[in-house]
Residue, then its C-alpha position, 0 to 999 in steps of 0.5 A: m220188038l219192044t218189051y216192057g215191065i212195070f216195077p215198084l220202086n219204094g218211095l218213088g212209085d212204079v217205074g215202067i221200063v221198055s227195052s229193045e234188042k239194042g238195049l234200054y229204050r225208055i224209062f217212065l217214072c210214076v206209071t200206073d199201068k200198061n196202058e199209060i206206057l203204050t200211050k206214052l210210046g205212041q202208036r208206031a212204037t207199040k205195034g207188037i210190044r209185049e210184057d217181059v218183066l224178067g227180060n227187063a229186070p236187069f235194067f230195073e235192078q240197077i235203077q233199084a240199086y241206085w235208089k238204095g244208094t248202093r250204085r253210083e254209075f250205070d252199066l246198061r246198053l242204051d238204044w240211042s235210036v229213040v233219040s232222033s236229034p244229033f244235038a239231043r244225043q250230044i247233050l245227053r252223052t255229055l250229061q253222062t259225064v256229070p258224076f254222081g253227087k254233082t250238078i251242072s246248070y243248063q248253060e254249063l251243060g250246053e257249053k260243055a257239049g259245044y253249044p254255049r248259047a243253047a241253055r233253053a234247048v238243053g232244057r227241052v232235051m232234058s224234058h224229053n230224056p228217054f232214060p231218066i235216072v240212068i242219064p241223070c237229068h235230075r243233076v241239071l239245075r238252073k243257072d241260079g242254083a234253083l231246081g228247075g223242072y223235072t219230067g217226073g215232077i219236082d218232088i222226084k227230082k228232090k228225092l233223086l238229088k237227096v239220094e246223091g247227097v246234093l240236097 
């Protein structure tokens, strides 16, 4: 059973949080309403989904504390079942080791995860990261130091990097 909550994050927009009994299932940045979350989850995942703002509040509280600059690391259970590929899991788990305030290139992340020639594939994993902010794909930059893309938009990536003192 999946549950969701939509929370206002001042300066970033509304954040949609979806969880399962295993933990955090997905984070959606800049959502407008429940229908947008349901559309993004897809038909299979939304059967039986229900709103539970109170149950999802602990996930949001950590994200909000990060956004305010009072939290640098997350202590959340993640539902890894949403990440179907072992490659993607390895990339995302490796990304979790990149500390607050530091950045890494797509190529360096691939190398660190054991895939030295997979920079483009790493980029695809970043574009499908189900746990943005918590698994900090905003810390991944192009080899030349340029920001690259970001699922929530480049402005959000800049804001998150500013929170960490990178920009």
